[in-house]
C-alpha positions in Angstrom: -14.3 89.0 -16.1 -14.1 87.2 -19.2 -11.2 85.1 -17.9 -13.4 84.1 -14.8 -16.2 83.2 -17.0 -14.0 81.1 -19.4 -12.5 79.4 -16.2 -16.0 78.5 -14.9 -16.9 77.1 -18.2 -13.9 74.9 -18.3 -14.5 73.7 -14.8 -18.1 72.8 -15.5 -17.1 71.1 -18.6 -14.3 69.2 -16.8 -17.0 68.1 -14.1 -19.5 66.8 -16.6 -16.8 65.0 -18.6 -15.5 63.3 -15.7 -19.0 62.2 -14.7 -19.7 61.0 -18.1 -16.4 59.1 -18.3 -17.4 57.3 -15.1 -21.1 56.5 -16.4 -20.5 55.4 -20.0 -18.0 53.1 -21.7 -15.1 54.9 -23.4 -16.4 54.2 -26.8 -17.5 56.8 -29.5 -21.5 56.6 -29.7 -21.4 57.3 -33.5 -18.4 55.4 -35.0 -17.7 52.8 -32.2 -14.0 53.5 -31.7 -12.7 52.6 -28.4 -10.5 54.8 -26.3 -8.0 54.5 -23.4 -4.9 55.9 -22.1 -3.4 58.9 -24.0 -6.2 59.0 -26.9 -8.9 59.3 -24.3 -8.5 63.1 -24.7 -10.2 62.6 -28.1 -13.4 61.4 -26.5 -15.7 64.3 -25.8 -19.1 64.7 -24.1 -21.8 65.8 -26.5 -25.1 67.4 -25.2 -28.0 65.7 -27.1 -30.2 68.8 -26.7 -27.2 71.2 -27.4 -27.8 72.9 -24.2 -24.5 72.9 -22.0 -26.4 74.2 -19.2 -28.5 70.9 -19.1 -26.2 68.5 -17.3 -28.4 65.9 -15.4 -26.5 63.7 -13.0 -27.7 60.5 -14.5 -26.2 61.6 -18.0 -29.3 61.3 -19.8 -28.4 64.5 -21.9 -25.0 63.4 -22.7 -23.2 60.8 -25.3 -19.6 60.3 -25.6 -18.4 61.1 -29.2 -14.9 61.2 -30.5 -13.7 64.5 -31.6 -14.5 63.9 -35.4 -18.1 62.6 -34.8 -18.7 65.5 -32.4 -17.6 68.1 -35.1 -19.7 66.2 -37.4 -22.7 66.3 -35.3 -22.5 70.0 -34.7 -22.0 70.7 -38.5 -25.1 68.6 -39.2 -27.0 70.6 -36.6 -25.6 73.8 -38.1 -27.0 72.9 -41.5 -30.3 72.0 -40.2 -30.6 75.2 -38.2 -29.7 77.2 -41.4 -32.6 75.5 -43.3 -35.1 75.9 -40.4 -37.9 73.7 -39.9 -41.1 73.3 -41.8 -44.6 73.3 -40.3 -47.3 70.7 -41.4 -48.4 71.6 -44.9 -45.7 74.1 -45.5 -43.7 73.9 -48.7 -40.0 74.4 -48.6 -38.6 77.5 -50.2 -36.7 77.1 -53.2 -32.9 77.6 -52.9 -31.8 76.9 -56.5 -32.7 79.6 -59.0 -33.6 76.9 -61.7 -35.2 73.6 -61.9 -33.1 71.5 -64.0 -35.5 68.3 -63.8 -38.7 70.5 -64.4 -39.4 69.0 -67.8 -38.2 65.5 -67.1 -41.7 64.0 -66.8 -42.5 65.3 -70.3 -39.2 64.1 -71.8 -39.6 60.6 -70.5 -43.4 60.3 -71.7 -42.1 61.4 -75.2 -39.3 58.8 -75.0 -41.7 56.1 -74.3 -43.8 56.7 -77.6 
């Protein structure tokens, strides 16, 4: 069962990758590196909304990224997910146990005198 699901996933990825390579120039959308020939395998399809099921035929949810920029994009998204999102008027929770600059304003005032 798992092997069949993996094959289906790979087949779907191959299909939308082939579509994306026909739609877009072979250039990384982040760093601008150009691809052709053997190094084309380093150009990947990134789903802008991070939903691999969302594959519109016009490619509006895709961008071509090199493997390095693609990894960076997912790392950035993981960090953002870890911090969550703030609602309007909500204050962020403190991560650090101390505030090293808490008294900075007072120190600067005293220095001006």
